[in-house]
Steps between C-alpha positions, in 0.01 A plus 500: 500500500359201686189286497279542807157419639288810545171502690378168367658508154793251494654624173587864546833674437673768703717747309726739688790736434567561869307830494154400380331166451198362320310172497343357186248220480506205259212298647278778359574806297699657351511716811735687733340453841755677720728804457694654786829623632716218633361535853185697419128438468333395178404806297231297325159402631443129565160333544565236770185301427627435145869434561609143435195416292526354149260380233137605443336695220421785738735797465689590819682825552759350747678837526842613379580595140335341197466539123168549322395614153278804444236618438329343802211267423344198668569218455793566260720701735429279801657178381590322828879479547458212746731249333877437491727714287842423358814668627817562300816626666797655323780714644331814631158415352202300628205434271153374600297352214129420521336236285285646224164616634240257370230765466704778336794335322735745678816391680641716781864538602669705770878540482696637797845653513618605845764774526829386653556774754194728496143473635352456154398245238364484148180313418421414140138399443424303182176400333523251214218429256474123455176523303473444126360851456600857586390646833514850651597554863726695732740365765380599846728477806315513834659527844271448800656723766474453878241709688534849649719654231480784248522453123654791308475593132676803346285724283625647170711818523298794629467836328298819470168544319621741233775267380304174531167521322485126420482206746823326598377181669224239533299389801272195477230431757277197559130491582585448867771770522410757766718809483368615838644193675742615773767253384581715197779756503437750220808716457641736241800281416397160637200275536481275805277220629517367854415149618292499817371162628200673659383637164391203292326663202703429182656789309683500169666748270712485185757760396741569217842548661768632261745523792524119498476421870253429781563431870357366825604625845435289808663480846803709402558281194467623143434273203554656156404357162680640199369430150505646149206709384456471124346831401367417155356158587142413590430393859196326644250667734497842331876524474600374847855372554466508881196392698424501872241277664425501871262325738505406867763228452770651280601749235600383152775697326467411134681586177395416146678473171340623176226304327666265253374285213684169536538263207495124572819408684594864567592639841468842664716621793440750777794598720485634854801599709442486874686700765467482878595766757487472879504751787302748291347776718123524525318579176153652531482820296602612153794685652611174664477323164713762331762490775518129587371315193588711198855554627554122512329441167729758339799285598340207315408697192827692484775281653841654548755305299 
């Protein structure tokens, strides 16, 4: 780990294990602005016109990975993270701590733990209620992915009509969701959404994902998020624990924890485990996903001891 300047921000930190690296900001945030293999391109989208800026009451997306609280509502959700955050470093753990949001009374934390010898890391997202009253919210982890990739969500286990008379999953749509948009991949076992810079109309969908993973494929690189789906808990947005948002600039790969009632001073956590793979053959169809993506995800979900 070392302190660096990054694209106009003088107080950033580079973390590396020799296989993958990431850059976190402390001039604004908490935010992970860059994630890549040691010599690779950033998997995250960056907005060059915003990099290096600080201050202002106008919310800026910047790019990279951020922490929000759901359900989405303006202005509550869009508190501008344009100010310095604290950083705490312990052996194997780096923690970014935002000052309490003046408009919501919520304090955000992102804690990182980079694997020693694998292309993976654990990200613990925390929301702390610093109000004098109880509030209800859900931790919401959003990764703005670089253009021209394909987001992938596994659907619940498939079956036959006679043995499955009741529904097995949830699908949430927004008023602007267009299921005829060519960026969608509607499969039997997987749902996909492509990012195409020439198609600028926003699309969004929310899904319940008992399998506990979602992925993004781009330029022979595969980014996988692993998380825990809590079956008997209540999720925002009609039961969504994974959401995809796309426009002409980026695709956001998002996971949510359950809705939680937080007492004053209480904290809720949401854990993601990230894995990166390189030299992954082209992924376009559902058969490609099964062969190239699911086979790699299986190694994450069921590691050989």
